[in-house]
N, C-alpha and C positions, 0 to 999 in steps of 0.2 A: 577192878581199877588197879592199874600198875603204879608203882612208885615212880615219881618224877626222876629223870636222870640227874646224876650229880653234876652240878655246874661249878666250874672253877673260874672265879673272876680274877683277872689280873689287875693290879693297881693301875689307876689312870696316871699317865705321865703328866707331871705338872712342871711348870717353869718356876724358878725361884722368883721371889718378889723383885729382886734387883733387875731381872730380865724384863719384867713388866714395866718398870720405871725408866729403863734405859733403851727401850725399843727405838730404833731409828725413825726419825720423822714424826715422833709423837710430841704433842705439846706438853708442857710441864703439868704435874698433878696440882690441882687447885682444891680438890675436895675428895673425901673418901666416904663411901656409904656401905654399910653392912646391913642386910635384911634377912630375917628368919621368917619363913612362911610355914604356918601350921594349918592343917585342914582335917576335918572329920567327914567330909563329903557333903555336909549341909551348910557349913560356914567355913570361911577362911579368914585367918588373921595374919597380918604381916607386922612384925615389930623389928625395929632396928635403930640405927644411929647414923648420923652424918657428922663429919668433921671438916671444918675449914682449915686447910693445911697452913695458910699464912697466919691466921689469928689464933689457931688452936681451939676455936669455939666449937663446942659439940652440942648437938640437939638430938632428942629422941624422936622417933617416928612410930606411928601406929596407924594401921589401916584395917578396915573390916569390909568384907564383901561376900556375897552369896554366889557370885560367878567370877571368873577370871577378869572379865571386863570391869565389873563393879569394883573388884579389888584394885586393879590398876588405876582406875579413876580416883578411888579413895587415897591410894598411895601418892598419886600425883598431887592431889589437893594438900596432903600433909607436907610434901616436900616444898610446894610453892608457898606455904604459909610459914615455913621456917625462916627466921630473920636473916640468917647468913645467906641462904639461897636467893632471897629477895635482893640483898645487897649485891651479890655477885651478878644478878640479872641487870641491875641498874648500872653497874660498872661496865658490863659488856655492851649495853645499849649506848652509854656515853662514849665509849671507845670507838664503837662502830660509827657513831654520829660524827665524830671528829674527822674521820677519814673521808 
């Protein structure tokens, strides 16, 4: 068996955060979410945090799953039970209803 060829990876080009927040035609940022996903092949855990930009409120998120679909469903449940997300959903619904 031969040795694998040397692979040289180039750093991925990233845009500065300012470029993300000032992209043309984007609505303003209302919340931020950071999620870390860990897996050993038999189980997957996602942990992270959400922040409401206007109030500064932060909540922790945690989700568990054995498949990607189960993890996504668990993460969605965690997000929807977060008080700030529920408050945002009600505001959006009331705003849409007024129109």
